[in-house]
C-alpha positions as CSV (number, residue, x, y, z in Angstrom):
1,M,-1.1,-86.6,1.7
2,A,0.8,-84.0,-0.3
3,F,-0.9,-85.2,-3.5
4,V,-4.2,-84.6,-1.9
5,I,-3.2,-81.1,-0.8
6,G,-2.0,-80.4,-4.1
7,F,-5.1,-81.5,-5.8
8,A,-7.3,-79.4,-3.4
9,V,-4.8,-76.4,-4.3
10,W,-5.7,-77.0,-8.0
11,L,-9.3,-77.2,-7.2
12,A,-9.3,-73.9,-5.3
13,I,-7.5,-72.2,-8.1
14,A,-9.8,-73.7,-10.6
15,I,-13.0,-72.3,-8.6
16,V,-11.5,-68.8,-8.3
17,A,-10.3,-68.8,-12.0
18,G,-13.7,-70.0,-13.1
19,L,-15.5,-67.2,-11.0
20,I,-13.3,-64.7,-12.4
21,A,-13.7,-65.9,-15.9
22,W,-17.5,-66.1,-15.6
23,K,-17.3,-62.3,-14.4
24,S,-15.1,-60.8,-16.8
25,Y,-16.2,-62.6,-20.1
26,R,-19.3,-64.6,-21.1
27,G,-20.1,-66.3,-24.2
28,A,-23.8,-66.6,-25.5
29,G,-25.7,-69.4,-23.6
30,T,-23.2,-70.4,-21.2
31,T,-23.8,-71.0,-17.6
32,M,-21.7,-70.8,-14.4
33,A,-21.5,-74.5,-13.9
34,L,-20.1,-74.9,-17.4
35,T,-17.4,-72.3,-16.8
36,L,-16.6,-73.9,-13.7
37,G,-16.3,-77.2,-15.2
38,F,-13.8,-75.9,-18.0
39,A,-12.0,-74.2,-15.3
40,I,-11.6,-77.3,-13.3
41,F,-10.6,-79.3,-16.3
42,G,-8.1,-76.7,-17.4
43,A,-6.5,-76.4,-13.9
44,F,-5.9,-80.4,-13.7
45,V,-4.6,-80.5,-17.3
46,G,-2.4,-77.5,-17.0
47,G,-1.3,-78.8,-13.4
48,M,-0.4,-82.2,-14.9
49,L,1.4,-80.8,-17.9
50,G,3.4,-78.6,-15.3
51,V,4.4,-81.5,-13.1
52,A,5.4,-83.5,-16.2
53,A,8.9,-82.2,-16.1
54,Y,9.4,-83.8,-12.5
55,V,7.9,-87.2,-13.2
56,F,11.3,-89.0,-12.7
57,H,12.3,-87.1,-9.6
58,D,9.6,-86.1,-7.3
59,P,6.2,-85.3,-9.1
60,L,4.3,-83.2,-6.5
61,P,1.3,-81.0,-7.5
62,L,2.6,-78.4,-5.3
63,R,5.6,-77.8,-7.3
64,F,5.9,-74.2,-9.0
65,G,5.4,-75.8,-12.5
66,G,2.1,-77.6,-11.2
67,I,0.9,-74.4,-9.6
68,V,1.6,-72.2,-12.7
69,G,0.2,-74.9,-15.1
70,A,-3.0,-75.0,-13.1
71,V,-3.5,-71.3,-13.2
72,L,-2.9,-71.0,-16.9
73,G,-5.0,-74.0,-17.7
74,A,-8.0,-72.6,-15.6
75,F,-8.0,-69.4,-17.3
76,F,-7.3,-70.8,-20.9
77,F,-10.0,-73.3,-21.2
78,P,-13.0,-71.2,-20.0
79,F,-11.6,-68.4,-22.3
80,L,-11.3,-70.8,-25.4
81,Y,-14.8,-72.0,-24.8
82,H,-16.4,-68.4,-24.4
83,F,-14.5,-67.2,-27.4
84,I,-15.8,-70.1,-29.6
85,A,-19.3,-69.8,-28.2
86,R,-19.1,-65.9,-29.1
87,K,-18.1,-66.8,-32.8
88,A,-20.8,-69.5,-33.0
89,V,-23.7,-66.9,-32.3
């Protein structure tokens, strides 16, 4: 049950970060769905990387590293995409 709650927290973090990213910086031709998709992807990748240090002990998504990784990933991936999309136009 802790894994489901942890992944739900990561999803909530991703949605909030995606909406903040959508409002703060936009690339040409990007949509809200695309920004939210990149935020969700980034939150799960960052969360998994944050939990990776605890793999042999107790890999719970609600650990501090998992939450911090989810937040950083959820902001980094949309920013990276929007930065590349601005340069492409």
